[in-house]
C-alpha positions in Angstrom: 0.0 0.0 0.0 1.3 3.5 -0.8 2.3 5.3 2.3 0.8 8.6 1.0 -2.7 7.1 1.2 -2.7 5.0 4.4 -6.1 6.5 5.4 -8.3 6.6 2.3 -11.1 8.5 4.1 -8.8 11.4 5.0 -7.2 11.4 1.6 -10.5 11.1 -0.3 -9.9 14.3 -2.2 -6.3 13.4 -3.1 -5.9 11.7 -6.4 -2.6 10.3 -7.7 -1.2 11.7 -10.9 1.2 9.4 -12.7 3.5 11.3 -15.1 3.3 10.5 -18.8 4.7 7.1 -19.8 5.6 6.1 -23.4 5.6 2.3 -23.6 4.3 -0.7 -25.4 0.6 -1.6 -25.8 0.9 -4.6 -23.5 2.6 -2.5 -20.8 0.1 0.3 -21.0 -2.9 -2.1 -20.7 -1.2 -3.9 -17.8 -0.8 -0.6 -15.9 -4.4 0.4 -16.4 -5.6 -3.1 -15.3 -3.4 -3.1 -12.3 -4.5 0.4 -11.2 -8.1 -0.6 -11.4 -7.6 -3.7 -9.4 -5.6 -2.0 -6.7 -8.2 0.7 -6.4 -11.0 -1.8 -6.3 -9.3 -3.6 -3.4 -8.9 -0.4 -1.5 -5.1 -0.2 -1.9 -4.9 2.7 -4.2 -6.5 6.2 -4.6 -8.3 7.5 -7.6 -5.8 8.1 -10.4 -5.3 10.1 -13.5 -2.6 9.5 -16.1 -1.8 10.3 -19.7 0.3 8.1 -22.0 1.5 7.3 -25.5 2.1 4.0 -27.3 5.4 2.9 -28.7 5.5 1.1 -31.0 2.2 2.1 -32.6 -0.6 -0.3 -31.8 -4.2 -1.3 -32.5 -6.2 -1.9 -29.4 -9.3 -4.1 -29.6 -12.4 -3.8 -27.4 -12.6 -6.5 -24.8 -15.6 -8.2 -26.6 -14.5 -7.5 -30.2 -13.9 -10.8 -31.9 -14.0 -9.8 -35.6 -11.2 -7.9 -37.2 -9.1 -8.3 -40.4 -6.4 -11.0 -40.3 -3.9 -8.6 -41.9 -3.9 -6.5 -38.7 -1.5 -9.1 -37.2 1.2 -8.3 -39.8 1.0 -4.5 -40.1 4.2 -2.3 -39.9 4.7 1.4 -39.8 8.1 3.1 -40.5 9.8 -0.3 -40.0 8.1 -1.0 -36.7 5.6 -3.8 -36.2 2.2 -2.5 -35.1 1.2 -4.3 -31.9 -2.3 -5.8 -31.5 -3.6 -5.8 -28.0 -7.0 -6.4 -26.3 -8.1 -3.7 -23.9 -9.8 -4.5 -20.6 -12.6 -2.0 -21.7 -15.3 -2.4 -24.3 -15.8 -0.5 -27.6 -14.2 -1.1 -31.0 -10.6 -1.0 -32.4 -8.5 2.1 -32.0 -5.3 2.9 -33.9 -2.7 4.4 -31.5 -0.2 6.4 -33.5 0.1 10.1 -33.0 -2.5 10.2 -30.2 -2.6 10.9 -26.5 -4.5 8.5 -24.2 -6.0 9.5 -20.9 -6.9 7.2 -18.1 -9.1 7.7 -15.0 -9.7 5.2 -12.2 -12.3 6.2 -9.6 -15.2 4.8 -7.6 -18.4 5.7 -6.0 -19.8 7.6 -9.0 -23.6 7.8 -9.2 -25.8 7.0 -12.1 -25.9 4.6 -15.1 -23.0 3.9 -17.5 -23.7 6.9 -19.7 -24.0 9.2 -16.7 -20.7 8.0 -15.4 -19.1 8.6 -18.8 -20.4 12.1 -18.8 -19.1 12.8 -15.2 -15.6 11.7 -16.2 -15.6 13.3 -19.7 -16.4 16.7 -18.2 -12.8 17.4 -17.5 -12.0 16.7 -21.1 -14.7 19.1 -22.3 -13.6 21.8 -19.8 -9.9 21.4 -20.6 -10.3 21.5 -24.4 -12.7 24.4 -24.0 -10.0 26.3 -22.2 -7.8 25.6 -25.2 -10.4 27.0 -27.6 -12.0 23.7 -28.8 -15.7 23.1 -28.1 -16.6 19.5 -27.7 -20.0 17.7 -27.2 -21.2 14.1 -27.1 -21.8 12.0 -30.2 -24.9 10.0 -31.1 -24.1 6.7 -32.9 -26.3 5.2 -35.5 -27.5 1.6 -35.6 -24.4 0.5 -37.6 -21.9 1.2 -34.8 -21.7 -2.4 -33.5 -20.9 -3.7 -37.0 -17.9 -1.4 -37.4 -14.4 -2.5 -36.5 -13.3 1.1 -36.3 -13.9 3.0 -33.0 -13.5 6.3 -34.8 -15.9 5.3 -37.6 -18.8 6.8 -35.6 -19.4 8.5 -32.3 -21.5 7.2 -29.4 -22.8 9.1 -26.4 -19.5 8.2 -24.7 -17.4 10.0 -27.3 -16.7 13.6 -27.9 -17.1 15.5 -31.3 -16.4 19.0 -32.4 -19.0 21.5 -33.7 -19.0 19.8 -37.1 -19.6 16.3 -35.8 -15.9 15.2 -36.3 -15.0 12.6 -33.6 -12.0 13.7 -31.6 -12.0 11.7 -28.4 -13.1 8.0 -28.2 -13.6 6.6 -24.8 -14.2 3.1 -23.3 -15.0 1.9 -19.8 -14.9 -1.0 -17.4 -16.8 -1.2 -14.2 -15.9 -3.5 -11.3 -18.4 -3.1 -8.5 -18.4 0.6 -7.6 -15.0 1.1 -9.2 -14.5 2.3 -12.8 -11.7 2.4 -15.3 -12.2 4.8 -18.2 -9.6 5.6 -20.9 -9.7 7.2 -24.3 -7.7 8.4 -27.2 -7.3 12.0 -28.4 -6.1 12.2 -32.0 -3.3 14.7 -32.3 -0.9 13.9 -35.2 -2.1 10.7 -36.9 -0.7 9.4 -40.2 -3.7 9.4 -42.4 -2.3 6.9 -44.9 -1.7 4.4 -42.0 -5.3 4.9 -40.8 -6.7 4.3 -44.3 -4.6 1.2 -44.6 -5.8 -0.2 -41.3 -9.5 0.6 -41.6 -9.9 0.8 -45.4 -11.8 4.1 -45.0 -11.0 7.8 -45.0 -9.1 9.1 -41.9 -11.0 11.4 -39.6 -10.8 15.1 -40.4 -8.0 16.7 -38.5 -9.2 19.3 -36.1 -7.8 22.8 -36.2 -5.7 22.8 -33.0 -3.5 25.8 -32.2 -0.2 25.3 -34.0 1.8 26.3 -30.9 0.0 23.9 -28.6 2.6 21.7 -27.0 1.9 18.3 -25.3 3.1 19.8 -22.0 0.6 22.6 -22.2 -2.2 20.3 -23.2 -1.6 17.9 -20.3 -1.2 20.8 -17.8 -4.5 22.3 -19.0 -6.3 18.9 -18.7 -4.8 18.3 -15.2 -6.2 21.7 -14.0 -9.6 20.9 -15.5 -9.5 17.5 -13.7 -8.9 19.1 -10.3 -11.8 21.4 -10.9 -14.2 18.8 -12.2 -13.4 16.1 -9.7 -12.9 18.5 -6.8 -9.6 16.9 -6.0 -5.9 17.7 -5.6 -3.6 15.8 -8.0 -0.5 14.5 -6.2 2.2 13.6 -8.8 3.9 10.3 -8.0 5.7 8.1 -10.6 5.3 4.3 -10.5 7.6 2.8 -7.9 9.9 -0.2 -8.5 7.6 -2.6 -6.5 4.6 -1.4 -8.5 6.5 -2.1 -11.8 7.3 -5.6 -10.6 3.6 -6.2 -9.8 2.5 -4.8 -13.2 5.0 -7.0 -15.1 3.2 -10.1 -13.7 -0.1 -9.2 -15.4 -0.8 -11.2 -18.6 -2.4 -9.1 -21.4 -4.1 -10.7 -24.4 -2.3 -9.5 -27.5 -5.0 -10.5 -30.0 
């Protein structure tokens, strides 16, 4: 147990913030799964983190069974594209040039959609502060038949004023605890997207040309503290935590 959170009742408004990690798909999914389980068992506080995938990867929704065979053999700039199964639902996401957020929390009231909206509020607020207005999507009937998460936007996803999907999110609930993570498309290779999904890449949003990753993350962190009424305490993963995470087996296809 982390010494900073020995009394979870006293520290109820303290969230852990894990600094950005660039790592493999398997490692990122293992971290998310481990954090949810530790939180569910009462050993870990609510947590926020941002991360990127290296090498690029395709993540499949937990229940997604159908996808093209050629996804197993894709490469990009000489790197093999990983194929991993998320612990959360939804459809496939290409992780290349994106930024992923992750929230673990518990005790949130309402149905699945309402919990999505409670968590996504910090994304809406943060991006609004950066000049981008976002709202919730409304998927059509064909969503379940699409392998591509960014092919359409559900009520759990965020779109711009023209309906272009910008943030796709997925969720897993374990009792009163929830893991939610999602992808924000920043600098995606359109030709790779079209190769993977055999469809046109999403329209690139008009983000400020001088927007840095550091500014983006700092803005979203501030929005999270406001929306969740919490204080983020930065604490990298410790050696013993990494050892526990490495023991988790992640399904790679």
